N, C-alpha and C positions, 0 to 999 in steps of 0.2 A: 711880488711873486702872483703870478697867475692865480685864480681859484681853481680848487679841485671839484671833483663830481660825486655827488653822491648816487649810487647806482642801486635801486630796488630790482633784484636780480631774481627771478620767480625759477625756481628748481624742479617744478613740475609735480606729480602726484607721489614721489618717492623714489623711485627707482633713477639712479645717476644716468643710466643709459638715456632718458626719456628727457634730460636738460637739452637746451638747445647749444647751436656751437657757440653761440655768442656768449650764454651765459656760463658755458665750460672756459671759453678763452678769458673772459673778465675775472672768474675765481683763480684761476691757474696763476694768474700774473697780479693778485691783489696785494697790496701793502697793508690794508686795515680789512677787517672782515667782523662786520656787526650780525647779531642774530638774537632772537628774541629766547628764553626759556624760562621755565617754570624756577623758581628756588628748588637748589638742590637738584637740579636734573642738568643733563647735558643738552639739551634742545633737541626736537626733532630736524629741524633744519640743518644744526651744526652736525649730527647722525648721518644724515644723507650724503653730506660731503667728505665725510671721512676718509682721508688718504688724497685729498684733491687739492688741498692748500697747500701754496708754496711754504718751505721753511724759513722762517723768521716773520710771518705774516703777523701782524698784532691784532690779538681779537678782544672784541667789545661785546660780551655777552648782556644783553638788556634783560633784566629778571623783573618779571611782572610782580608788583607789591600785592596783587590780588586775583585770584582766578575765579574759584568759587566757593570761597569762603563768606563772600557777602553776597546777599541776593543784588539781581541788576536793579531792582527798582529801589534800594537803598541809596541815599544820595551819596553817602560815602564812596560809593563803588565807582560813579563818575569822576568825583573830586580825586582819588586815589590814581585812577587811571590817567586823568589829566595832566596832573602833576607829574608822573611819570614819563608821558611820552614829551613833556616840555623838558624834561630834564635830557632824556635821550637824543631829542631832536638839537638841543644846544651842543651837546657834545659832538653830534656828525658836522653841525654848522661850523663850529672852531676847526675841525680837522679841516673842512672844505676851504675857508678863509685862510688857512695858512698853506693852501696848494696841496693838500692829499685827498686821494681819490679814495672812496669807501664802498667797499661792495657789502649791502645789506641783503642776507639770505633770507628768501620769502618761500615759505612753503605752497604749494601749488602756482597761482597766478598773483601778482602782487597786487592787482586791483580787484580781487574777487575775495570777499571776506576776511582779507588780510589785515594784519596789525600794521604794515608798512603804510597803510593808506592814511592812518593818523600823522605819521612823520611827514609823510609826502605833504600834507594840506599844511603842514608846520615849516615845511624848507621850500617849497615850490617857490616862492617869490624873494626869497632871500640868498639861494645859494643854486649851482646848476644841480638838477635832478634829471637823471635818465632812467625809465622804468624799461626792463627787459621782460616781455611777455612772457607766458609758459602754458604748457598743458595743465587744465585746470585738476584738482583731486577729483572732481565729480564726473569728470571724463575717464579718469583712470578707474574709477569705481565702476561705471556702467561697464567698461570695456571688460573688466575683469568677471564680471557675469556671462559673457559668452553670447548677448544678443544686444541687437542695436535698441537705443533707448527712443528713439522716435522714427515714425514709418508716415508717409506721402503728408497729410495736413496735421498731424499731430501737433497739439500744444504742451509744450514742458513748462512745467513749473518749479521753481527753486524756492523752497522755504527753510526758514530757519526754526529750529524745533524749540526756540526760546518765545515764540508765540503763544499767545492762550489758547487753549484747546479746541475752543468753538471757532476760533480765526482758523487753525488750522484744518480742522474738518470741514469747514466752508469753501475753502481754496482748494483743499483736495478733490472735492466731490466735483469742482469745476474744470480739471484739468484731465488730460490725456496721459502725459507721462509726468513722472514727479521725482524729484531730488530733494531729501529733506538733508540738512546740513545742521551743525551744532547740537545733537543728539543728547550727548552727555546726560546729567541727570534729569533730563526730560523724556528719557527713554520711554518710560510707560505712559507719559502724556500722548507720546506720537502715535504709539501703537494703538491706543484706543481712539484716535483720530483717524487713523486708516482703518479700524473698524467701523467706526459711523461712517465716512464715505464709501465704504464698499470696496477699498484698495488693499485690505491688509492680504487677502488671498495671492496677491500679484507682488508683493513686496519682499524684498531681497535686501538684507542688510551685508556691506562690505566692510571689513576692517584691514586697516593698514594697507588700503588699495597700492598695488605696484610695488610692494616692499616685500622681501625675501618672508616675512611672517604672515603674508597675506591670507585672509579667511574669508569665503564667500559662503552664505547661506539664506536660504527661503525662510522668512520668519514664521511661516506654519509648520518648519521642522525643528529639530534640535540643535538649538544655536548656542548652547553651554558652551561658557568660557569666552564668547566673545564678548568685549568691552565697547560701550556705546561712544566711550570718550575719543576713539579712534575711528570711528566708522561712519558711514555714508548710509542711507537708505534709498533705495532706488525702486521705481516701479515702472515697467516699460509700457510705451505706447502701443495700441492694437490698430493703428491706423492704415488707412488705403495703401495698398501695394499691388502691383501688375499683376 
């Protein structure tokens, strides 16, 4: 039997209308669909494709063993996630080796801060893996603000909010335009770094970018109710323009 293919399919920032034609076609013809989710949740990626999967498709929810319960610097964190990714990759490998194609749903772009990358590195040399790129979540977020992110020679920096506060502030001070991902419980730290770097007054926060419940707010204004767990911070460049 010929081997199947594991497809890492980017879904874009959240609106199904922003998926690529290829992603839509693969999903609507899928026999096996895998996606990540937290325990007890349906999963953001799975919610995006509600009503798009064919009847009878076999779903494989991959539930994280840990998210924020253990600090990132705790050795158990990497150990638990490594075992989790190994188990998930083995399941996908078995399906592919028996001739089955599998669509793995990926929020945003599969190669940009996504969990699929950990599966990809474990599968790329043992089965066929095909990655379908997509619009990133940050692109959806800066578009939601209604202003271009970069002008002229502006330098854009993308930072993870998990970095130490001193590193965040230093890198923020050296850029023209800024995107901060992975805010979550790091929200207050990120805000302090923005203040230290002089960017706070220009910063926006976008929650659920390009989704029906999207919210856009300037940090200096009343942003009550916006959760940092599904948000991206944007600072627009102010560079050269004709």
